[in-house]
DOVOMI-448283 format. One record per residue (C-alpha): x negated, y negated, z negated; residue in three letters; residue number from 0. Coordinates in Angstrom, 3 decimals, decimal comma. Each point is the difference from the previous one (the first is absolute). Example, Ala and Ser with C-alpha at 12.3 -4.5 7.8 and 13.67 -1.06 7.14 Angstrom:
<pts>
pt px: -12,300	py: 4,500	pz: -7,800	type: Ala	seq: 0
pt px: -1,370	py: -3,440	pz: 0,660	type: Ser	seq: 1
</pts>
This chain:
<pts>
pt px: 0,000	py: 0,000	pz: 0,000	type: Met	seq: 0
pt px: -2,860	py: -2,342	pz: -0,843	type: Leu	seq: 1
pt px: -1,573	py: 0,608	pz: 3,416	type: Ala	seq: 2
pt px: 3,251	py: -0,924	pz: 1,734	type: Leu	seq: 3
pt px: 0,262	py: -3,238	pz: -1,978	type: Ile	seq: 4
pt px: -3,629	py: -0,878	pz: 0,808	type: Leu	seq: 5
pt px: 0,568	py: 0,639	pz: 3,714	type: Val	seq: 6
pt px: 3,104	py: -2,213	pz: 0,042	type: Val	seq: 7
pt px: -1,792	py: -2,778	pz: -1,878	type: Val	seq: 8
pt px: -3,015	py: 0,270	pz: 2,316	type: Gly	seq: 9
pt px: 2,121	py: -0,163	pz: 3,136	type: Val	seq: 10
pt px: 1,986	py: -2,974	pz: -1,309	type: Leu	seq: 11
pt px: -3,212	py: -1,803	pz: -0,981	type: Trp	seq: 12
pt px: -1,570	py: 0,678	pz: 3,402	type: Phe	seq: 13
pt px: 2,978	py: -1,329	pz: 1,977	type: Phe	seq: 14
pt px: 1,040	py: -2,866	pz: -2,282	type: Leu	seq: 15
pt px: -3,372	py: -1,331	pz: -1,232	type: Ala	seq: 16
pt px: -1,824	py: 0,199	pz: 3,364	type: Asp	seq: 17
pt px: -3,354	py: 1,162	pz: -1,418	type: Pro	seq: 18
pt px: -1,673	py: -0,097	pz: 3,437	type: Leu	seq: 19
pt px: 0,749	py: -3,729	pz: 0,402	type: Asp	seq: 20
pt px: 0,707	py: 0,306	pz: 3,726	type: Leu	seq: 21
pt px: 1,047	py: -3,014	pz: 2,097	type: Pro	seq: 22
pt px: 3,689	py: -0,358	pz: 0,877	type: Asp	seq: 23
pt px: -0,561	py: 0,655	pz: 3,725	type: Lys	seq: 24
pt px: -1,769	py: 3,275	pz: -0,762	type: Thr	seq: 25
pt px: 2,757	py: 1,098	pz: -2,367	type: Leu	seq: 26
pt px: 2,612	py: -0,870	pz: 2,621	type: Glu	seq: 27
pt px: -1,789	py: 2,060	pz: 2,683	type: Ala	seq: 28
pt px: -0,416	py: 2,950	pz: -2,381	type: Leu	seq: 29
pt px: 3,674	py: -0,211	pz: -0,955	type: Asp	seq: 30
pt px: 1,095	py: 0,167	pz: 3,643	type: Lys	seq: 31
pt px: -2,298	py: 2,948	pz: 0,704	type: Arg	seq: 32
pt px: 1,183	py: 1,823	pz: -3,108	type: Ala	seq: 33
pt px: 3,613	py: -0,480	pz: 1,075	type: Ser	seq: 34
pt px: -0,644	py: 1,424	pz: 3,458	type: Val	seq: 35
pt px: -2,047	py: 2,911	pz: -1,369	type: Ile	seq: 36
pt px: 2,644	py: 0,891	pz: -2,588	type: Ser	seq: 37
pt px: 2,743	py: -0,147	pz: 2,634	type: Met	seq: 38
pt px: -1,919	py: 2,333	pz: 2,317	type: Leu	seq: 39
pt px: -0,877	py: 2,349	pz: -2,860	type: Ala	seq: 40
pt px: 3,671	py: 0,197	pz: -0,993	type: Ala	seq: 41
pt px: 0,928	py: 0,756	pz: 3,603	type: Leu	seq: 42
pt px: -2,593	py: 2,780	pz: 0,249	type: Val	seq: 43
pt px: 0,807	py: 1,579	pz: -3,375	type: Phe	seq: 44
pt px: 3,738	py: -0,244	pz: 0,643	type: Gly	seq: 45
pt px: -0,337	py: 1,624	pz: 3,408	type: Ser	seq: 46
pt px: -2,174	py: 2,805	pz: -1,338	type: Val	seq: 47
pt px: 2,416	py: 0,588	pz: -2,886	type: Gly	seq: 48
pt px: 2,983	py: 0,081	pz: 2,359	type: Trp	seq: 49
pt px: -1,824	py: 2,407	pz: 2,330	type: Trp	seq: 50
pt px: -0,965	py: 2,311	pz: -2,886	type: Leu	seq: 51
pt px: 3,559	py: -0,027	pz: -1,331	type: Gln	seq: 52
pt px: 1,444	py: 0,855	pz: 3,412	type: Arg	seq: 53
pt px: -2,636	py: 2,716	pz: 0,485	type: Arg	seq: 54
pt px: 0,584	py: 1,575	pz: -3,412	type: Ser	seq: 55
pt px: 3,737	py: 0,296	pz: 0,577	type: Thr	seq: 56
pt px: -0,448	py: 1,452	pz: 3,498	type: Ala	seq: 57
pt px: -2,634	py: 2,627	pz: -0,815	type: Val	seq: 58
pt px: 0,893	py: 3,094	pz: -1,983	type: Gly	seq: 59
pt px: -2,114	py: 1,791	pz: -2,578	type: Ser	seq: 60
pt px: -1,790	py: 2,065	pz: 2,662	type: Arg	seq: 61
pt px: -0,936	py: -3,008	pz: 2,111	type: Gly	seq: 62
pt px: 2,656	py: 0,587	pz: 2,646	type: Arg	seq: 63
pt px: 2,709	py: -2,421	pz: 0,930	type: Leu	seq: 64
pt px: 3,254	py: 0,706	pz: -1,762	type: Arg	seq: 65
pt px: 3,124	py: 0,275	pz: 2,064	type: Ser	seq: 66
pt px: 2,792	py: -2,375	pz: -0,927	type: Pro	seq: 67
pt px: 2,761	py: 1,432	pz: -2,173	type: Pro	seq: 68
pt px: 2,743	py: 1,773	pz: 1,927	type: Ala	seq: 69
pt px: 3,289	py: -1,788	pz: 0,376	type: Val	seq: 70
pt px: 2,996	py: 2,031	pz: -1,045	type: Arg	seq: 71
pt px: 2,575	py: 0,203	pz: 2,723	type: Thr	seq: 72
pt px: 2,408	py: 2,413	pz: -1,660	type: Arg	seq: 73
pt px: 3,362	py: -1,378	pz: -1,069	type: Pro	seq: 74
pt px: 0,673	py: -0,520	pz: -3,696	type: Arg	seq: 75
pt px: 2,421	py: 2,911	pz: -0,086	type: Ser	seq: 76
pt px: -2,767	py: 2,408	pz: 1,032	type: Ala	seq: 77
pt px: -2,284	py: -1,239	pz: -2,785	type: Arg	seq: 78
pt px: 2,583	py: 0,146	pz: -2,743	type: Cys	seq: 79
pt px: 2,403	py: 2,851	pz: -0,598	type: Pro	seq: 80
pt px: 3,682	py: -0,852	pz: -0,250	type: Ala	seq: 81
pt px: 0,907	py: -1,789	pz: -3,188	type: Gly	seq: 82
pt px: -3,454	py: -1,254	pz: -1,043	type: Cys	seq: 83
pt px: 0,413	py: -3,470	pz: 1,555	type: Trp	seq: 84
pt px: 2,715	py: -2,362	pz: -1,219	type: Pro	seq: 85
pt px: 2,835	py: -0,556	pz: 2,469	type: Ala	seq: 86
pt px: 0,467	py: -3,434	pz: 1,482	type: Arg	seq: 87
</pts>
């Protein structure tokens, strides 16, 4: 817990106190680059996560593609014996 508090305090100090004493133009350029880099990183990680999720649901335990579940085409009366379904 103490380590977490020290990390939070260190990060806040670094971003709020400006210990590097950089000029405003440099900070502005770094801020723009950081925004673009974070946007591209989010796009890459999101795409990879989406691809892995789609792949994990499509591939079975033996590494083969699973077939989609069969659609039942039988009428309700064939699935349920007489008297088990409430009358309408």
